[in-house]
C-alpha positions, -999 to 999 in steps of 0.1 A, spaced: 803 -451 -144 766 -450 -133 747 -426 -156 711 -436 -147 692 -451 -117 659 -469 -121 637 -474 -90 611 -498 -80 581 -478 -66 561 -497 -40 582 -502 -8 612 -484 -23 598 -449 -29 563 -450 -14 544 -470 11 508 -480 8 486 -509 19 479 -533 -9 458 -565 -4 481 -589 -20 463 -620 -7 429 -608 -18 443 -598 -52 459 -631 -59 429 -650 -46 408 -631 -71 432 -639 -99 433 -676 -91 395 -676 -88 393 -660 -123 415 -687 -138 396 -715 -120 363 -701 -134 377 -702 -169 388 -738 -167 424 -735 -157 441 -758 -133 452 -739 -102 464 -768 -81 500 -754 -78 489 -717 -73 485 -700 -39 482 -665 -26 520 -664 -23 525 -671 -60 538 -641 -79 513 -626 -104 537 -631 -133 540 -668 -123 502 -671 -122 501 -657 -157 529 -680 -169 510 -710 -156 480 -699 -176 500 -694 -207 516 -728 -204 481 -744 -202 470 -725 -233 502 -734 -253 498 -770 -244 462 -771 -255 450 -779 -220 428 -748 -220 413 -731 -251 417 -694 -244 435 -664 -258 464 -654 -236 464 -617 -246 427 -614 -238 432 -632 -205 462 -610 -196 441 -578 -203 414 -591 -181 438 -599 -153 454 -565 -156 420 -548 -154 414 -566 -122 448 -555 -108 441 -519 -118 410 -519 -96 429 -531 -66 458 -507 -72 437 -476 -77 418 -483 -45 451 -488 -26 467 -458 -41 446 -435 -19 467 -444 11 501 -440 -7 527 -419 10 564 -412 0 590 -428 22 608 -402 43 637 -386 23 625 -399 -11 617 -366 -28 648 -348 -14 671 -376 -25 656 -378 -60 659 -341 -65 695 -341 -54 702 -369 -79 686 -349 -107 707 -318 -98 738 -340 -102 726 -348 -138 718 -384 -129 691 -398 -152 662 -413 -133 635 -439 -141 607 -456 -122 598 -493 -130 569 -510 -114 547 -541 -117 517 -518 -112 497 -507 -141 500 -472 -156 468 -459 -139 478 -470 -104 514 -460 -108 505 -425 -120 481 -420 -91 507 -431 -66 535 -410 -80 514 -379 -84 501 -383 -48 536 -384 -36 548 -354 -57 572 -377 -75 557 -378 -110 579 -350 -125 612 -362 -111 615 -391 -135 627 -390 -171 612 -425 -177 583 -444 -161 576 -480 -171 548 -501 -159 535 -536 -166 514 -521 -194 546 -512 -213 563 -546 -215 555 -583 -223 562 -595 -187 565 -582 -152 593 -586 -127 610 -610 -118 615 -611 -155 639 -585 -168 617 -569 -195 613 -535 -178 650 -531 -171 660 -541 -207 635 -517 -220 649 -489 -198 684 -497 -211 672 -494 -246 653 -461 -240 682 -446 -221 706 -459 -247 730 -470 -220 752 -500 -215 745 -524 -186 773 -511 -164 760 -476 -167 727 -485 -150 719 -492 -114 686 -507 -102 672 -498 -68 645 -519 -51 632 -533 -19 623 -569 -28 637 -602 -40 620 -599 -74 639 -566 -80 672 -585 -74 660 -614 -96 650 -590 -124 683 -571 -122 703 -603 -122 684 -616 -153 691 -583 -171 728 -583 -161 728 -550 -142 738 -541 -106 711 -538 -80 711 -518 -47 686 -530 -23 669 -508 3 655 -524 34 623 -503 36 599 -530 24 591 -565 36 626 -579 35 655 -575 59 690 -565 50 702 -600 57 676 -616 34 683 -591 6 721 -597 8 715 -635 9 694 -632 -23 722 -615 -41 719 -577 -37 752 -561 -49 747 -532 -25 725 -526 5 710 -495 21 688 -489 52 673 -458 36 670 -442 1 687 -412 16 720 -432 15 719 -434 -23 738 -402 -33 768 -412 -11 767 -448 -24 768 -435 -60 797 -413 -52 817 -443 -40 808 -462 -72 821 -433 -93 
């Protein structure tokens, strides 16, 4: 039985314009300026993969640097981009109504995002969503971002639930990958950059066209 649902934020609960290309270009430029090899990195490379590449070069002795210091520097750069973009954030139609209905049904709710705490808080407050969640986890709370499963595993621990009692909801491939790595089910919602067909092909256990479909979906699972 599902006792808690954890949601991705960007593209799942809210929409806002985020300059992904510009952000990743800045991150790659930062690494290049610090002596890292960036040959295999592009603006389509996930942020966590960019960081993993840097850590591998540090661990191998190719670059003399401190990973935690580098990660903090990268996170600060991301914070600036996210806080700027958060001004345009808007909740997706039906989000607040759906979340309130789930809370009334005694479902425990969490929000998990690759954004930092500052940006996530601004986005959720702007959308009137901050007080709906029992748990909010950001990249600042775990060792690694999605597609790694750290946030989901942390949520399981804090909720004190088994894997079959938790459902992940997200709009992207990395949400599916993170859920799969954590061993929990994932319901994908096609309100982001991926089609229903792509999300199903990537391994989504369940698929929705709108977050408003979630209460009925949970009813069928119970």
